[in-house]
Each structure stands twice: as C-alpha cells, then as structure tokens.
C-alpha positions as CSV (number, residue, x, y, z in Angstrom):
1,M,134.5,104.5,80.9
2,L,136.8,101.5,80.1
3,K,138.9,102.3,76.9
4,L,139.9,99.3,74.6
5,N,142.1,99.5,71.9
6,K,141.4,98.3,68.2
7,R,142.2,94.9,68.1
8,T,139.8,94.5,71.5
9,K,137.1,95.9,70.1
10,A,137.6,93.9,66.5
11,G,137.7,90.8,68.6
12,L,134.7,91.6,70.6
13,A,132.8,92.5,67.4
14,A,133.9,89.2,65.8
15,A,132.5,87.3,68.8
16,R,129.2,88.9,68.6
17,A,129.1,87.9,64.8
18,R,129.5,84.5,65.9
19,G,126.7,84.8,68.4
20,R,128.6,85.2,71.3
21,N,127.7,87.7,74.1
22,G,130.0,88.8,76.8
23,G,129.1,88.8,80.8
24,A,127.5,86.5,83.2
25,P,124.3,84.4,82.5
26,F,120.9,85.6,84.0
27,K,119.9,84.1,87.3
28,M,116.7,84.7,86.9
29,T,115.2,82.0,83.7
30,P,111.8,82.0,82.1
31,A,111.1,78.5,84.1
32,K,112.2,80.5,87.5
33,L,110.2,83.3,86.3
34,R,107.0,81.2,85.8
35,L,107.3,79.6,89.2
36,A,107.8,82.9,90.7
37,E,104.7,84.7,88.9
38,A,102.6,81.7,90.7
39,A,104.1,81.5,94.0
40,M,103.9,85.2,94.4
41,G,100.2,85.1,93.6
42,K,99.7,83.3,96.9
43,P,99.2,85.1,100.2
44,E,101.1,82.5,102.2
45,T,104.6,82.9,100.1
46,K,107.3,83.9,102.2
47,V,109.5,86.1,99.7
48,A,112.7,85.3,101.5
49,D,112.0,81.6,101.2
50,L,111.3,81.7,97.7
51,C,114.2,83.7,96.8
52,V,116.4,80.9,98.2
53,E,114.6,78.4,96.3
54,L,115.3,80.3,93.4
55,G,118.9,81.3,93.8
56,V,118.3,84.8,93.3
57,T,118.0,88.1,95.3
58,R,115.2,89.7,96.4
59,Q,116.1,92.8,94.3
60,T,115.8,90.1,91.4
61,L,112.9,88.9,92.5
62,Y,111.2,92.1,92.6
63,R,112.7,93.2,89.6
64,F,110.8,90.5,87.5
65,V,107.6,90.0,89.6
66,G,105.3,92.2,91.4
67,P,104.3,91.8,95.0
68,K,101.1,90.5,93.6
69,G,102.4,87.8,91.6
70,E,102.0,90.1,88.2
71,L,104.7,90.4,85.6
72,R,106.9,93.4,85.4
73,A,108.5,95.1,82.3
74,D,111.8,93.0,82.8
75,G,109.6,90.0,83.1
76,E,107.6,90.4,80.2
77,K,111.0,91.5,78.3
78,M,112.5,88.1,79.3
79,L,109.6,85.8,78.2
80,K,109.2,87.7,75.0
81,K,113.0,87.1,74.2
82,K,113.0,83.4,74.8
83,T,109.5,82.8,73.0
84,R,110.9,84.7,70.2
85,Q,114.0,82.7,70.2
86,L,112.2,79.4,70.1
87,S,109.9,80.5,67.1
88,A,112.9,81.7,65.3
C-alpha cells in the first residue's frame, strides 16, 4: 500500500472537494455502451471487430455487456451514474 503524507492527503481531499477525481478516464462511455449493447445482440457481430471500433479490450467489453447483448452490473451502474448526473 502506498503511504501518503499529511500534505498529500490534504491536497487530494481539497481536490475532491473541488469536484476533481484522480485517475484516467474510462474507455467505455455511455454512448459506446449503448452501441455495444445493440451490436452484441446480433449474431453476426464479430467481437474483435467491435472492440477495435469502440477502442476497448475484449475484457472491458464483456465487463459491461454480456455475450447476448444484455447489460451487466457495471454497465447498468455506468448508465445510472450518467443519468443521475444529467438529472441533478
């Protein structure tokens, strides 16, 4: 585990209070998720081609969408979070 000193923790807390979060942005977006959901529901879809088109790995795709096109828990969570932010 990474040890952080008091000043670093204070800086991170101040950034969070201003609405900033660390880390890289997600590769999967709600728009990509909807496209993947529709494409995975079609039997002629090649998963490798879809991954290249979306710019995500196979693992990321299957984390959000099942093989039959159904949303998985992470996919539902992402869509809820985005709609909650829009309605707030």
